[in-house]
N, C-alpha and C positions, 0 to 999 in steps of 0.2 A: 502496499498500501506507499506505493509513493505520493500522491495528490492528496495535499492535505485541505485543499481550498472546500473541502465537505467539510473542517470544524469549524465555519462560518455558518452552515446550516444545519451544523447538528451538536453546538455547543449546548444548549441547553438538554439535550438528550445524555453527552457528555458527562454534564455535570452531576447524574445517576448512577455514573458507574460505583462500583464497591470500592468504600477507601477506608484505610485502616487507621488508627490514632494510639500509636506508645504512650503512654504517660510513665512521668518519671514514679518508679517502684520508692515505695514509702519504708523510712529506715527503721527496723523495728530491732536495731541491735543495741541500742542507748549508748552506741558512742558518735557521739559531732563529728569527730573525724573521718568516717566513712560515709560522710553523707551524700557527696560525692557518686557514690554507685547507685545508688539511682538512678540518676540522671546517665550514666554508663549504660545501664541494662537498656533503658528507652532510646539510648541511640542506637544499640549494638541490633536491638529488635526492628530497628528501621533499616539498619543497614543489612541484615539478614533478610529481613520481607522485603523489601524494595528491589535487591539485587536477584530477587525470584518473580519479578515482574509484579508484585504485591504492590497496590498503591498505598503508598504511606503519606500522611499530611506532615510537611514541614514541622520542625521546631519553633520555628518564627509563626506560624499560624497558633499552634499551641500558646507561646507565650500573650501570644494577641486575643487568645480567646479567654486564656486567665485575668487577661487587664478588664476585658469588658464584664466579666462576671464577678471581680474582686476575690480573685481569689488569689492567696500568698504561695507564692512558688517554694515547693519545697515541702508543705504541711501536706498533713495525713488527709485525703477529700473524702467525705464521706459517697455512699454510693448516688446519691440525689445527686451531688456533685459532678461525679463522675459524668452520670446519665446528661447532665448541662453541660458540660463539655463536648461530650459528643454528639447534642444536638445541637451547640453552637457552632459547630465546625461541620455540620451533616456528615459525621462518617456515620458509615455503617457498622464497624465493630469497633469497639475498644478494648486495648491490653494494659491492666494493670496487675498492680503487683507490690509484694513486699518483698524484704530480704531480710534475714537476721543474721548473727556473728558468733559463732562459740570460742570464746579464745583458748589457743595453744598453753598448754605447761612451758614456762620459761626456759631457756636452750634448743628446742626443739626445730625443728627443720622449717616448720611453715608456721606459722603466725596464729592461724586457727584456721576452720571451718564456715563457710559461706553456704548460706542455704538460700537460696531464689524461690517462690513461689508466686504462679501467675494465672489469670483466669483473663476469658474474654468475655465481652459483654455483644454479645448482638443485640446490638440497637433495634434494626430494620423489623427484628421476628421478638423482640420483648424476651430474651431467651438470656440467660448465664451460663456460658460452658461452664465443666471441671476442671478443678486447681491441675494445675501441671506445674512438677520444679523441677530441680536441679541439684546438688548438694557434693560441695570440693573443698579442696585447701584454698584459701585466701589468694594465694599466688596462681592461680589456674583459672580466675576470673574471667579469662576471652573464651576459654573453652566453655565453660557454664553458660555464658552468656550465647556461644554460637549454638551450643543444643538446646537450651531454652528456646531461642528464634527456630530450630526444625521443629520443635515442638507446638510451638503458636502456628506455625506453616501447616502442619499438617493438620488445625483442629479449623483454619481459617479455607485450605484448599487441600480437602481428603482426598480428594482426588487426583494428588498431585503424583508421578511416579517417579521423584527425584528420590534417594535413599540418604539415609544420613552419612552416608561413609562416602558420596558422592560429593554430599553438602559441605560437608568439611574438610575436605581435600584441600580447596584453595583457599580454606581459612587458616592461616597460619596463628598458633599462640600469641599472645602479645605478652611482652614485662608489664607487670602491675604497676609499677612507677610509672611507667609512659602513658600508661592508661591514665593515670591519677592526674597526670601534667595533659594530658590533652580535655580530658571534662572540666577542668579548674581553668581550663584558658575559654573554654565556651562559656562557663559560667561568669567569666572576669567581665565588666562592664568596659574594664580599661584597654582600649584599643593596642597600647605599648604591653601590658602585663597578658595581653593575648600572645600575640607576638612572643613575648618572651617563652610562655609557656608552651605555647606549639611547638617551638623551635625545640623545646629541651624534650619533650614526648619523641620529635622525630630522631632528635640526636639518640636518646636511648635504645631506640629500636627502629633500626635502617627500616624493617620491610612492614612497618605500621602506618599504613594508606591513609588515614583519616587525617592526620595533623599535615602531610604531605598537600592535600586537597587543600585543607583551609589557607596555608603558609601559599598555596598558587592563588587564592583569589585574593588574600593579601598586596601581594607584589602585583599581581593583573590590577589591582585598584590606583596601585601607586604607579602605574607606568613602568615597571621595572619588567619587562617582559623578557631579560636574560631570566634573571631569578625566577618568575614567573613560571618561565617552560623546564625549567629545573624541577622544579618542585611538582608539578604539572603530571609530569612523566613517569614519576615516581606511583602513581594511584595506581591500582591493581584492578584487576578483571571483575575481583568479588566484591568490591564496594560499591554502593548505588550509583554513585558520583562519576565512575568511570567514563561515561557517554559524555559527560557534561565535563570533564576533565579534557577530556583528548580533542572536545571544542574550544575550550580557552589555551588548549598545549597550541589549536595549530594557530588560534589570531595569535599566541605569542609568539611562534616560531615565524608567519607572516609579517608580522612588525617587526623582527629581527632579519629580515631577509634570506629566512630561507625558506623560499618558496614549496622548493621539493618536499620540505618536513612537514607542510602545512597541507599540501594536499594528499599525504597519506595519514594523517589525523582525520582530516575531513571526512576520507573513504570510508575511516573504522566508524565514526558515527553515521556517516550517512548509509551506511551498508544494515545498522540496526536501529535506527533512528528515521526516517527521512522525511527530515525537516525543509522546508521552504530558506529557511537563515543555512542551512547544510549545505546544500545544491547549490546557493548562491556562492557561499565564500570558497566551494570547493572550484567552481569557477574561476571565481579570481585567481584563487593561486595556479590551477592551470593557464590563464590567461599569462601572467605575469610569465610562465616559463614557456611561452610561446605555442601552446597548445590550445591556439583558438577553435578548434572544431571540437574539441571534448570540449572548452569552456563552453562552446553556445548550448549545446544540449542540456549542461546543466543551468546554464542560466531558463534555458525552456522548460525545464523541470519546476525552477523558482516560480517562475512567471504562472505556469499551469496551476500549481498549486496557492496562487494567490495573486491573481491578476489585478488587482487593485493596488501593488506597490510599486511605487514607478522608477525604485531604486532597481530593482529587476529589470524593469522594462528598460532603464537605461544601458544598466550594465550588456542586458543581448543587445543592443542597438549600437553599443561602441565597441562592440567586438566584430559585430556585422562590419559597421564602418572600417575597422582595421581591415577586414580582409576584402575590403571593397563588393561587399555582398549591399551596394546602393539601393533596393528596392526594400530588402527586408529590413536595413538598418532606418529608410523613412519611416516604414510601417511600425517598427518597435519605438521609435524616440516619437513620436506623433503619439504614439499613446503614454509616454512617460510626459509628454508637455500637459497635454488635456488633461491627465492625474496629478500634477502641479504644475500651473501658467509660470510662475516666481521662478521655475528650476532653471535659472539663465543658462546655466552650463547646460542643459539639456536640448535648450531652444537652440544656443548656438551651435551646436551640434548635428542639431536637425538641418539648420540654413547649411551647412557644410557639406552633408551627404544630398541636399537636393541641389547643391551644385554639383554632383560627383568630385567635390574637392578631395584628393586622397591626403593620407594622414605622411605627413613631414619627420623626417629623424630630425631627432632633437627636440623638435618642438613640444612646449610639454604641455600642451593642449591635445595631442596625439598618443599621450603614453601614459600608462600607470594612471587611469581616472577611476579604474572600475570601483564599486561602493562594495564595503563589505557589512554584514551585518554583527552586532555582538551580543543581540538577545537572544537567548534559547531558552525556547518554551517545550522540552522532553515534557515536561509534566501534563501537560494538556493533552500531547499527543498518545499518550500514557492512556488518559482516560478516556479518548475515542478508542482505542483500541479494545481497552476494557468493556466498555459498552456495545462494540459492535458483537464484541466474544459471547454475547449472555444470551 
């Protein structure tokens, strides 16, 4: 399914697709220094389920719902508040639970035993699922969270053919101190402290994907594209943000002048999430390498997916003009100007195409004028996919 124009006419239906909200687990350990674990379990559940195609509501959505309902982050919610939070976000299911800790005798190899217990509220069918739990050493928290995630997946999607062994195969254990630094970074209101904690988490465990994604986003926001590329490339395939990371890795490489590398990243995303912006940026990366025929194909896909976007039309027309396909370029550029009469560049280029004026070497108006998109809308695509499968 590469034509995403249907998003415009089916967005209302897509909003009804089944979505899952994972709440921070409640701390029954009696130790405040373990408060971060509740957020960690919620994040891990989101990663586990999201990577397997389940529509997971974002942490920012949950924070906004808490704000609207005047719920204090970190507080243990009543069943009524859990239900209200699910209703506020129109979640089909809410995963929630608690954790407890039993300290080990001094001098042992482990700090103690951690127990996580979860339940799933099926809000659409107003029923509560059975409790499921995992118990193990605190140092093995990552493995405990992954196994809990698989158990949640089985309850949410009992028809899955994925075995627990296959599910765990690409999910490596993570150091306890790395996880704590990462989660404390998520919870920190200070950008400087977030960056410090994420960096520490990534240094403590070089295979830990989540802090790499967050650091990539931070450096992307700073327009440090060399650094953002170095972090985005470390995000692994089991991470639910993998394709988003690949998209921004492609853009980071593009702004670093690595057009071949950008093309590879965008191709990875296009194969899994055929979004208009991905086809467009893939076309731009190809055009910058002189692969005009391939670029025209991908610009055409972007136009087909969203006929209202003048940038897609401009890129198509500009590349057609560079290939001296004047009639095709005129048609594309006329559409671009019709959608945005104030686009002076498109208007000027249309005039050159009408005169059959060929591009000139070293003319800045004739080279590298393609426009990239930096907004990534995978969530809407996943919603539509889920709705169409119902």
